[in-house]
One Martini backbone bead per residue (centre of mass of N, CA, C, O) as a GRO file, in nm:
protein
  302
    1MET     BB    1  -2.536  -3.374   1.563
    2ILE     BB    2  -2.546  -3.193   1.847
    3THR     BB    3  -2.384  -3.226   2.133
    4GLY     BB    4  -2.323  -3.172   2.465
    5LEU     BB    5  -2.015  -3.135   2.437
    6GLN     BB    6  -2.021  -2.915   2.221
    7LEU     BB    7  -2.184  -2.710   2.386
    8ALA     BB    8  -1.980  -2.691   2.619
    9LEU     BB    9  -1.741  -2.593   2.450
   10ALA     BB   10  -1.876  -2.337   2.339
   11ALA     BB   11  -1.943  -2.208   2.614
   12GLY     BB   12  -1.651  -2.201   2.720
   13ALA     BB   13  -1.539  -2.023   2.493
   14LEU     BB   14  -1.722  -1.776   2.545
   15ILE     BB   15  -1.642  -1.728   2.836
   16GLY     BB   16  -1.337  -1.695   2.786
   17LEU     BB   17  -1.367  -1.455   2.592
   18GLY     BB   18  -1.508  -1.263   2.789
   19VAL     BB   19  -1.282  -1.258   3.004
   20ALA     BB   20  -1.056  -1.159   2.818
   21LEU     BB   21  -1.194  -0.890   2.736
   22LEU     BB   22  -1.223  -0.776   3.021
   23ILE     BB   23  -0.921  -0.773   3.091
   24TRP     BB   24  -0.833  -0.604   2.846
   25ARG     BB   25  -1.005  -0.350   2.931
   26LEU     BB   26  -0.869  -0.312   3.229
   27VAL     BB   27  -0.604  -0.287   3.115
   28PRO     BB   28  -0.361  -0.083   3.075
   29ALA     BB   29  -0.238   0.104   2.835
   30GLN     BB   30   0.038   0.078   2.605
   31PRO     BB   31   0.222   0.297   2.468
   32ASP     BB   32   0.357   0.384   2.166
   33LEU     BB   33   0.651   0.534   2.106
   34ALA     BB   34   0.644   0.577   1.797
   35ASP     BB   35   0.361   0.706   1.791
   36ALA     BB   36   0.420   0.943   1.985
   37LEU     BB   37   0.655   1.070   1.819
   38ASP     BB   38   0.488   1.113   1.559
   39ARG     BB   39   0.284   1.318   1.688
   40LEU     BB   40   0.543   1.526   1.760
   41SER     BB   41   0.603   1.578   1.480
   42PRO     BB   42   0.607   1.785   1.205
   43ARG     BB   43   0.430   1.603   1.025
   44ALA     BB   44   0.185   1.597   1.214
   45ALA     BB   45   0.142   1.903   1.216
   46ARG     BB   46   0.089   1.923   0.909
   47ARG     BB   47  -0.161   1.735   0.908
   48ARG     BB   48  -0.328   1.910   1.113
   49ALA     BB   49  -0.326   2.173   0.924
   50GLN     BB   50  -0.509   2.039   0.754
   51PRO     BB   51  -0.803   2.011   0.619
   52GLN     BB   52  -1.088   1.871   0.756
   53GLN     BB   53  -1.306   1.636   0.680
   54ARG     BB   54  -1.602   1.509   0.684
   55VAL     BB   55  -1.727   1.231   0.828
   56THR     BB   56  -1.896   0.970   0.610
   57ASP     BB   57  -1.756   0.709   0.661
   58THR     BB   58  -1.792   0.408   0.810
   59ARG     BB   59  -1.494   0.329   0.837
   60GLU     BB   60  -1.407   0.585   0.993
   61ARG     BB   61  -1.591   0.552   1.234
   62LEU     BB   62  -1.486   0.274   1.315
   63GLY     BB   63  -1.187   0.361   1.342
   64GLN     BB   64  -1.226   0.576   1.563
   65TRP     BB   65  -1.338   0.384   1.772
   66ALA     BB   66  -1.091   0.190   1.776
   67MET     BB   67  -0.872   0.401   1.859
   68LYS     BB   68  -1.021   0.456   2.145
   69THR     BB   69  -1.057   0.143   2.245
   70LEU     BB   70  -0.822  -0.001   2.132
   71PRO     BB   71  -0.528  -0.113   2.135
   72VAL     BB   72  -0.230  -0.068   1.968
   73GLY     BB   73  -0.137  -0.379   1.938
   74VAL     BB   74  -0.356  -0.475   1.729
   75TRP     BB   75  -0.219  -0.338   1.453
   76SER     BB   76   0.063  -0.351   1.463
   77LYS     BB   77   0.208  -0.246   1.168
   78VAL     BB   78   0.180   0.066   1.036
   79PRO     BB   79   0.166   0.201   0.704
   80ARG     BB   80   0.241   0.524   0.694
   81ARG     BB   81   0.372   0.584   0.417
   82GLU     BB   82   0.146   0.460   0.250
   83LEU     BB   83  -0.081   0.643   0.359
   84ALA     BB   84   0.048   0.913   0.276
   85ILE     BB   85   0.054   0.868  -0.040
   86LEU     BB   86  -0.269   0.796  -0.035
   87ARG     BB   87  -0.432   0.971   0.167
   88MET     BB   88  -0.496   0.785   0.421
   89PRO     BB   89  -0.654   0.756   0.693
   90PRO     BB   90  -0.620   0.568   0.972
   91SER     BB   91  -0.923   0.523   1.026
   92ARG     BB   92  -0.981   0.375   0.757
   93PHE     BB   93  -0.779   0.148   0.794
   94TYR     BB   94  -0.900   0.035   1.055
   95GLY     BB   95  -1.183  -0.012   0.940
   96GLU     BB   96  -1.099  -0.220   0.725
   97LYS     BB   97  -0.986  -0.430   0.920
   98LEU     BB   98  -1.252  -0.481   1.069
   99VAL     BB   99  -1.426  -0.560   0.829
  100PHE     BB  100  -1.254  -0.802   0.738
  101GLY     BB  101  -1.260  -0.953   1.008
  102LEU     BB  102  -1.570  -0.984   1.025
  103ALA     BB  103  -1.597  -1.140   0.762
  104GLY     BB  104  -1.423  -1.382   0.863
  105LEU     BB  105  -1.637  -1.456   1.089
  106VAL     BB  106  -1.899  -1.498   0.902
  107ILE     BB  107  -1.846  -1.691   0.662
  108PRO     BB  108  -1.823  -1.970   0.807
  109SER     BB  109  -2.109  -1.959   0.931
  110LEU     BB  110  -2.262  -1.956   0.665
  111LEU     BB  111  -2.146  -2.220   0.549
  112THR     BB  112  -2.245  -2.399   0.780
  113GLY     BB  113  -2.547  -2.342   0.735
  114ILE     BB  114  -2.560  -2.448   0.445
  115PHE     BB  115  -2.465  -2.737   0.508
  116ALA     BB  116  -2.699  -2.798   0.708
  117LEU     BB  117  -2.933  -2.771   0.498
  118VAL     BB  118  -2.803  -3.020   0.315
  119GLY     BB  119  -2.689  -3.235   0.551
  120LEU     BB  120  -2.398  -3.121   0.640
  121ARG     BB  121  -2.201  -3.224   0.907
  122LEU     BB  122  -1.981  -3.051   1.107
  123PRO     BB  123  -1.739  -3.020   1.299
  124ILE     BB  124  -1.673  -2.775   1.532
  125VAL     BB  125  -1.369  -2.736   1.464
  126ILE     BB  126  -1.386  -2.632   1.174
  127PRO     BB  127  -1.540  -2.355   1.206
  128VAL     BB  128  -1.354  -2.240   1.423
  129ALA     BB  129  -1.086  -2.253   1.266
  130GLY     BB  130  -1.191  -2.097   1.016
  131THR     BB  131  -1.264  -1.835   1.160
  132VAL     BB  132  -0.986  -1.764   1.277
  133GLY     BB  133  -0.817  -1.783   1.016
  134LEU     BB  134  -0.980  -1.590   0.829
  135ALA     BB  135  -0.971  -1.342   1.013
  136ALA     BB  136  -0.661  -1.316   1.017
  137VAL     BB  137  -0.619  -1.285   0.712
  138MET     BB  138  -0.825  -1.046   0.655
  139PHE     BB  139  -0.695  -0.837   0.854
  140PHE     BB  140  -0.427  -0.812   0.641
  141ILE     BB  141  -0.527  -0.706   0.364
  142PRO     BB  142  -0.495  -0.392   0.389
  143ASP     BB  143  -0.187  -0.402   0.399
  144TYR     BB  144  -0.145  -0.510   0.114
  145ASN     BB  145  -0.304  -0.290  -0.036
  146ALA     BB  146  -0.134  -0.048   0.057
  147ARG     BB  147   0.140  -0.145  -0.059
  148ASP     BB  148   0.051  -0.180  -0.352
  149ASP     BB  149  -0.058   0.109  -0.402
  150ALA     BB  150   0.206   0.254  -0.320
  151LYS     BB  151   0.384   0.134  -0.540
  152LYS     BB  152   0.224   0.259  -0.775
  153ALA     BB  153   0.247   0.555  -0.679
  154ARG     BB  154   0.558   0.573  -0.691
  155ALA     BB  155   0.583   0.515  -0.991
  156GLU     BB  156   0.413   0.760  -1.079
  157PHE     BB  157   0.587   0.972  -0.939
  158ALA     BB  158   0.849   0.917  -1.099
  159ARG     BB  159   0.739   0.985  -1.379
  160ALA     BB  160   0.649   1.280  -1.309
  161LEU     BB  161   0.926   1.379  -1.198
  162GLY     BB  162   1.080   1.381  -1.463
  163ALA     BB  163   0.912   1.612  -1.588
  164TYR     BB  164   0.957   1.818  -1.361
  165ILE     BB  165   1.265   1.844  -1.390
  166ASP     BB  166   1.263   1.955  -1.677
  167MET     BB  167   1.099   2.213  -1.607
  168VAL     BB  168   1.298   2.326  -1.401
  169ALA     BB  169   1.537   2.347  -1.595
  170LEU     BB  170   1.405   2.549  -1.790
  171GLU     BB  171   1.357   2.769  -1.580
  172ARG     BB  172   1.656   2.804  -1.497
  173ASN     BB  173   1.761   2.868  -1.791
  174SER     BB  174   1.569   3.140  -1.801
  175GLY     BB  175   1.635   3.277  -1.489
  176SER     BB  176   1.511   3.145  -1.259
  177GLY     BB  177   1.458   3.075  -0.957
  178GLY     BB  178   1.416   2.828  -0.746
  179ARG     BB  179   1.120   2.873  -0.647
  180GLN     BB  180   1.000   2.970  -0.914
  181ALA     BB  181   1.061   2.713  -1.078
  182MET     BB  182   0.905   2.511  -0.899
  183GLU     BB  183   0.623   2.649  -0.911
  184ALA     BB  184   0.592   2.665  -1.220
  185ALA     BB  185   0.614   2.357  -1.272
  186ALA     BB  186   0.368   2.274  -1.085
  187GLU     BB  187   0.148   2.435  -1.273
  188VAL     BB  188   0.142   2.257  -1.533
  189GLY     BB  189   0.030   2.023  -1.399
  190ASP     BB  190  -0.274   1.792  -1.313
  191SER     BB  191  -0.169   1.599  -1.128
  192TRP     BB  192  -0.117   1.473  -0.812
  193VAL     BB  193   0.184   1.533  -0.809
  194PHE     BB  194   0.179   1.838  -0.872
  195ARG     BB  195  -0.013   1.911  -0.641
  196ARG     BB  196   0.167   1.814  -0.412
  197LEU     BB  197   0.406   1.999  -0.472
  198GLY     BB  198   0.249   2.268  -0.461
  199GLU     BB  199   0.160   2.244  -0.164
  200GLU     BB  200   0.444   2.232  -0.037
  201LEU     BB  201   0.548   2.502  -0.151
  202ALA     BB  202   0.327   2.682  -0.032
  203ARG     BB  203   0.380   2.606   0.266
  204SER     BB  204   0.677   2.704   0.269
  205ARG     BB  205   0.620   2.998   0.211
  206TRP     BB  206   0.436   3.059   0.467
  207SER     BB  207   0.662   2.934   0.677
  208GLY     BB  208   0.971   2.998   0.573
  209GLN     BB  209   1.063   2.761   0.402
  210ALA     BB  210   1.259   2.586   0.225
  211PRO     BB  211   1.194   2.407  -0.055
  212TRP     BB  212   1.402   2.169  -0.012
  213GLN     BB  213   1.299   2.101   0.272
  214ALA     BB  214   1.017   2.016   0.186
  215LEU     BB  215   1.115   1.786   0.000
  216HIS     BB  216   1.261   1.627   0.215
  217ALA     BB  217   1.013   1.574   0.394
  218LEU     BB  218   0.844   1.433   0.174
  219ALA     BB  219   1.046   1.205   0.109
  220ASP     BB  220   1.042   1.087   0.400
  221GLU     BB  221   0.731   1.038   0.424
  222LEU     BB  222   0.713   0.867   0.124
  223ALA     BB  223   0.965   0.722   0.020
  224LEU     BB  224   1.150   0.932  -0.196
  225PRO     BB  225   1.457   0.941  -0.339
  226GLU     BB  226   1.419   1.122  -0.591
  227LEU     BB  227   1.329   1.377  -0.431
  228ASP     BB  228   1.587   1.401  -0.265
  229ASP     BB  229   1.778   1.458  -0.504
  230LEU     BB  230   1.639   1.715  -0.599
  231ALA     BB  231   1.688   1.879  -0.338
  232ASP     BB  232   1.999   1.873  -0.356
  233ILE     BB  233   2.021   2.031  -0.621
  234LEU     BB  234   1.838   2.287  -0.533
  235ARG     BB  235   2.044   2.380  -0.299
  236LEU     BB  236   2.192   2.534  -0.477
  237PRO     BB  237   2.295   2.811  -0.582
  238ASP     BB  238   2.188   3.052  -0.812
  239GLU     BB  239   2.473   3.099  -0.951
  240GLU     BB  240   2.450   2.782  -1.055
  241GLY     BB  241   2.272   2.753  -1.319
  242SER     BB  242   2.420   2.566  -1.527
  243GLY     BB  243   2.480   2.334  -1.329
  244ILE     BB  244   2.184   2.272  -1.255
  245TYR     BB  245   2.083   2.211  -1.537
  246ALA     BB  246   2.267   1.966  -1.590
  247GLN     BB  247   2.178   1.797  -1.343
  248LEU     BB  248   1.878   1.781  -1.409
  249ARG     BB  249   1.900   1.645  -1.686
  250ALA     BB  250   2.061   1.400  -1.585
  251ARG     BB  251   1.848   1.302  -1.382
  252ALA     BB  252   1.615   1.262  -1.584
  253ALA     BB  253   1.764   1.059  -1.765
  254SER     BB  254   1.821   0.842  -1.547
  255MET     BB  255   1.522   0.790  -1.480
  256ARG     BB  256   1.439   0.690  -1.762
  257VAL     BB  257   1.634   0.453  -1.774
  258ALA     BB  258   1.533   0.306  -1.520
  259MET     BB  259   1.237   0.272  -1.617
  260LEU     BB  260   1.307   0.114  -1.874
  261ASN     BB  261   1.442  -0.125  -1.731
  262ASP     BB  262   1.194  -0.207  -1.567
  263GLU     BB  263   1.010  -0.263  -1.808
  264LEU     BB  264   1.191  -0.481  -1.936
  265ALA     BB  265   1.190  -0.674  -1.696
  266ARG     BB  266   0.882  -0.717  -1.690
  267ALA     BB  267   0.858  -0.821  -1.980
  268ASN     BB  268   1.043  -1.068  -1.942
  269GLU     BB  269   0.876  -1.197  -1.718
  270VAL     BB  270   0.618  -1.230  -1.884
  271GLY     BB  271   0.747  -1.399  -2.112
  272GLU     BB  272   0.830  -1.637  -1.932
  273LYS     BB  273   0.541  -1.707  -1.837
  274MET     BB  274   0.431  -1.756  -2.133
  275SER     BB  275   0.627  -1.994  -2.218
  276ILE     BB  276   0.511  -2.225  -2.053
  277PRO     BB  277   0.230  -2.278  -2.192
  278VAL     BB  278   0.348  -2.303  -2.477
  279SER     BB  279   0.522  -2.553  -2.422
  280LEU     BB  280   0.291  -2.736  -2.328
  281LEU     BB  281   0.127  -2.716  -2.590
  282GLY     BB  282   0.349  -2.834  -2.774
  283LEU     BB  283   0.368  -3.106  -2.627
  284ILE     BB  284   0.078  -3.196  -2.677
  285PHE     BB  285   0.088  -3.192  -2.987
  286MET     BB  286   0.319  -3.395  -3.013
  287VAL     BB  287   0.172  -3.631  -2.881
  288ILE     BB  288  -0.068  -3.638  -3.080
  289LEU     BB  289   0.111  -3.694  -3.339
  290ILE     BB  290   0.279  -3.952  -3.226
  291ALA     BB  291   0.077  -4.160  -3.113
  292PRO     BB  292  -0.023  -4.311  -3.374
  293ALA     BB  293   0.256  -4.420  -3.458
  294LEU     BB  294   0.310  -4.582  -3.202
  295LEU     BB  295   0.061  -4.766  -3.225
  296ARG     BB  296   0.137  -4.896  -3.495
  297VAL     BB  297   0.406  -5.015  -3.408
  298MET     BB  298   0.292  -5.184  -3.177
  299GLY     BB  299   0.088  -5.344  -3.353
  300GLY     BB  300   0.300  -5.468  -3.552
  301GLY     BB  301   0.466  -5.619  -3.334
  302ASN     BB  302   0.213  -5.807  -3.252
   0.00000   0.00000   0.00000
């Protein structure tokens, strides 16, 4: 049963929270210098130039409200490169963080109510601590999801880039110029990687930017060193056609070898993890087979 002291503590906590939120709302916001410089960078201008779709997702609406209302320091460090390769707008990312955080606030209260219905009374400290802890943990789940999805997307980008480099090499070997070879190779594939490369090359054509400069900017925005190496190779003059062809083929071959080594390393890691339960199972069977003989020996000795 809830005592008067517990009610007083809960009321004091709510009043303190309300005062803290009021002070937080009245204190002038301190702009983040890195975020302000990012908004003024050419990458941000290129993102603003892209056609904006109508916001229909509840998470994006919630995220846009949070971006206008809450201070920048609430979000800690935003994984901008991960969001860029996933093409996830920051508003949706912010909305997901708020949704997960609110779920962390609600779940302990629901569990406490269910326990109360079955007659299990918990001290007020337990649901309060559980609410704060779970909300804090779930608030950072979207960060982990974004980094994990971006890691998978970069691996997929590297695999597709190896095929793209081979196609560019074939185009250059057939006498095509640098931009022509890059654009023709991008039109061959239908995956999101080829479409992304084609979009960047088309944007560089209309803006008068060199294609390798566009690839350099994309590699820096998405944290893709393989794409940066490709841009360095394609920066060579068109007169060095045979040299570029050899470098492109060598780069594609080295990427395939590196990906094969990564796959072998992951396979060995999975094999090592599988060997542990197999060893335990073999040990259990050995004990089962030896146990009767040991019991007979011990019984005969008695």
